[in-house]
N, C-alpha and C positions, 0 to 999 in steps of 0.2 A: 463674507461669513466663511467662504469656502477656498478662499486662496491658498492655504494650507493643507489643503483636503490631499491625504496621501493614501492610494489605494491599498488595497492588502491588508492583512491580519494584524489590529491594535495589539500589541504585546501585552501578555496579561499584567498586571498590578506588581505579582507578586513572581520571584524567577523562577521557574520551571526547570528542575533536575531531573533529567532522565535517565541518569546514571544506572540505576538499577532495573530499569525497563527494557522488556525484549519485546521488538514491532517485527510484523509481519508486513512486507509491501507484496500486493498481487499486480500485476500490470500484466497489460494486453499486447498482443503483437503487432495489431494494427495500427499504421501510423507511427511506425517504429522510432525515427529520428524525434517527433516532438515526444512520445512516452519517455524517450530516454532522458531527454532535459527535464521532464517533469519527474522521474524517477531519480534523477541527481538534485535535484533541487529539495526534493523531500528528504534524502540524505545528508545534503550539506546544514540543513535548517536542525534534523534531529543531533548530528555528531558535533557541529560548530556551536549552536547556540544552546543547546538542551544539554551537552554532555552524554548523549548515547553511545555506548562502544561500538563501533564500527562492527565487530562479530558477532553484536545483539541486533542487527538488522537482518533479517533474512527475507530474501528477495525469491520472488517465483513469478513464472509468467504462464497465460492462458491463452489461446488463440484469439479471443473477441471480448468486448464487453460484455456479451449476453452471458459468457461462463464466469464472469468475477464474482457474483454470488455464491455459487455453487461452490468452487474453489476456495473461496474464504471461509465458508461455513465447515467444509471439511477438514482444511488444514488448520482451523483452531480446535475443532474436536480431536483430530491426531495430538495436536500439540499435548491438549490438556489429557487425554490418557497416557501418553508416553511419562509427561511430568509427575502423574499420579503414581505410574509403575516405577518411577525414579529412575527412567532409562537414561544411558548416556547419550543416547543420539536423539534428540526431539522429533526428527524428521524421518530419518531413515531415507529409506530410496521409495518415497510416496509416490502412489498412482493412483490419481484420483479417482478412476476407475474401478478400482479395488474396493473404495468405500472404505470402510475401518479395518482393514485387512493388516494385520500386526506382523509380516512375515520380515526375515531377515534382509537386510541390504544385498542387494544382486548386482553387482557390477555390470553385468551384460544389459541391463536394463537402462545405465545411466546414461544421460544424453551426451553425445558427443561435444557440443559446446555448450556453456556456459549461457544465461539468460543475460539480458543486458542490466548491468553492474551488479551481478548474481554474487549476493556473500554467504550464499546457504551453504559451501561445503566450509569456510573459515565457520560458522556460525553451529555447524556440527560436530567439531572438532574442539573447540577453544573457548565459543560461547557459552552464556548461561543455560541452564538445563531446565530453566521455568516456562511453564507454557506463555503463549504471548500475551501482553499487555493492550493492545491495541494492533488494528490492522489497519492500512491503508488500501484503498482500490483504485488503481489510475487506468486511464484508457482516454482514448479520444474518437469522438461520434464527430463526422463532418458530414451533413446535409447532403443528399443525393437528389435526383429526379423523381424520387418515386416516395411512397409512405415508410418504408423500411426504418427511417431514421426515426421518425415519430414512434414507432412501435417499440425499437431496441431501445431507445431514452426511456421513454416508460416503465419497461419491463426491469431495466436495470437498477434505476432509480428506486421502485419498489424494493427489487431483490435485495440492494446491499442494505435499505434500513430494515427491512426485516431481519437480515443475519444479525445486525446490531442490537434489535430488540429482544430476538431469542435465545441469541448468545449471553447478553448480557457484559458482551464487551464492545468496547468503542470502536466503530467500524466508520473511516473516514470516506466522504465521497468525493472522489478524485478523479470523475471522470468529464471530461470538458465535453460539451454540447454545442457545437460552434455552428454558424449557418455555412461557414466557408473556412477556406485553408489558413488565409491571411487573420482571422479570428484566433485561430488554434495557434498560430505560431506567436502571436500577440501574447495570450494566456500562457506562454511556454517561455516568456521572455527573448524569444529567438527571430521578431519581427526586423525587418530591415531598417526602421525607423529609431529601434534601438529604444524605444518609450515604451514597451511591454513590461509586462511582469510574471515571474514566474510563479505559478500558483501551488506549484509542488513544495516552495518555501511555508505557503501558510498551512498547507496539510500536512507537512511534518511537523509543525508547531502545533497544530490542534492536535495529534494522534498522542503528543507527548502530555498536552494539558488535560485531554480527556482520560488518560491512561490514570495520570496522578489522582483527577477527581474519583475514577473509579474505585482508586486504592485508598482513597483518603479514610482515615476514622473520624466521624462525625459524633 
């Protein structure tokens, strides 16, 4: 019965065309090599399988998983406000600590180096000017020797779910919660045996499917 079992997301019955979507990826800077693989997997699925335009994928980073819900919520709000105002630059120079301040971009505050796989600059100049249709929160938590792991996992899980429910926007839970490094590598498709599966692919497809569901006329 399970001889043909395939791990990962089963493709939707109907083709999911994301060519009109704009999607935000917020990722952590903990366990960066694994996170980078997951981010690239999500981008690959959206672009190659669902035709999302690369310039319409905006990528931002935060220090750790605990910060993901806050960042996702604020960036959603800012994009919606800028879209409503008809702004030419939806993100501008966003400083999360400034809340919803809509001050003009200031080059002195721009980061010296781009985030992992960042396409924010391209999106600001050539991408769609619509608000985000979906968000993918990506991070990797690996259990240590204290209770820190359990507390962060619970807080992040509840926080990401709350952002989606409160905003009415699909927010994909792309946070690996692993007991060791080997599990994390396997779930990013980076294990030495080559038998793992990159869950970023599933998160990218899931974001497109849920964004289209949100926009569907019933």
